[in-house]
N, C-alpha and C positions, 0 to 999 in steps of 0.2 A: 470036726472037718478039718483037714490039714490045709495050710496054706500054700498057694502056688510059690514057686521058687522066687519070682520077683517080688512077691508080697512079703516074703520072709526077709529078703535083702533090704526092702523099704524099711520094714519094722526095725531091723537092727540098725540100719543107719540113722533113722530118725530117733530112736531111743538113745542113741550116744549122743546127740546133739546137746550142746550146752545152751540151753534158752532159745527164745523165739527168733532172735535174729540169724543164728545158726540154721535153724529150721525153714525160715523164710528163704535163705539162699539155697538150701537144699531143695526146696520146693520149686524155685525157679530153675535149677538144673534138672530136675525130673522133668519139667515143662519143655526144656530145650531138647530133651532126649526123645521126646515124642516123635515118632516117624511123620513126616508130612503127609497130609491127605493130598490126593490129586484134585485139581480143579473140577475133575468129572464127578467126584464125591461131594464136593461142596456145593450140593443142590438144595433146594428147598425140601426135597422129599427126605434127605438126611438131616435137616436141621432139627435139634432138640428144641421143643417149645417149653417155656417155662424158665428159661435161663435170661437173665439180664443181658449177658454177653452172648456172642454168637458161638454155638457149639454145634458141630457136626459129628454124627456118629455113624459108623458102618459096622456090621457084623457078619461073620460067617461062621458056619459050624464045620468043623474038620474033625472027622472020626468021632463024633459025639461031644466034641468040646468046642466052647465057644471061643472065637478070637476076634476081638473088637479093635477098632482103630478109631481115632477121634482127633478133631482139631478145634481151637479156639482162638478167637482174635485177643483174648485177654491173658496177659502172662500168668497171673495168680491162678486163673482158672485152668490154664493148660496144665499147671503144675498139679493142681487138685485132680484133674481128669486123668493125668498120667498115673497118679497113685491109686485112683479109682480102677485103672486098667490094670494094674499090677495086681490088684486084689482078685479081679474077676476072669482075667484072660486064662483060659485052660480048664475052665469050669464046665460042668454039664448044666443044662437048663434048671435042673433039681437044684444043684447046688447054688446056681446062681440066684435063685428064689430065697435062699437062705443067708445071703449076705446082708448083714447088719451094718449099714453105713454109718451111723453115728458111732458105734462102737469101734468101727476101723479107724475112723479118724482120731477118736479118743485115744486108742492104742498108739497112734503116730504122734500124739501129743499137739494135734492141730484143732481140735474140736473148739477150743475158745476162740480160734482165730475165724470160725466159719460164721459169718453174719447170716442173718435169717435168709437173705436173697441168695447167698452163695449156697447154703444149705439146701434151699428149695430147688436151686439149679442142678445141683448133684443128685438130688433125689429124682428130678426129672430125668436126668441122664440115666440112672439106674433104672427107673420106670421104662424108658425107651429099650433099654437092653433086655427087660423082661418081655416087652412086646415083641421084639425081634426074635427072642428065643420061643416064642409060642407060634410063628409063622411057619 
C-alpha cells in the first residue's frame, strides 16, 4: 500500500532527524500545524474516549477517501495525532483498516517514546476512525 504524500513527507523528515531531541521538536511542529477545530466540533460526541488527554476527532468522506481533523489539549498528543492524520488522510475505508499503528510510529522512530497510555490513546483515535468509516 502506498503512503499518502503527507505520510511520505513525515517519514523522510523524521528519518533524517538526529536523535530524540530533534524528533521531539519536529513532533511539536507537526502538532502546531494541525488546523484548529472549531468549537462546534469540540463537543462530547466527537471526543475520543480512551485518551488521558482530551482529543476530538471529526471525519468526512470525500470521493471515497477519508479526511479527518482532530484537536487535543496536550502538545505531545497533538503532534502524534497530526502524524496519525498524515498517515490516514486520503485513504479509503478498506485501506484505513490496514494501517498498522505500531509499525508507523516505529518507522518514524517514535515508538520508544510512546508510553502505554499514549499508545492506548492513539489506538483509541484509530479505532474511532474505523467506527466513523463504517457509518
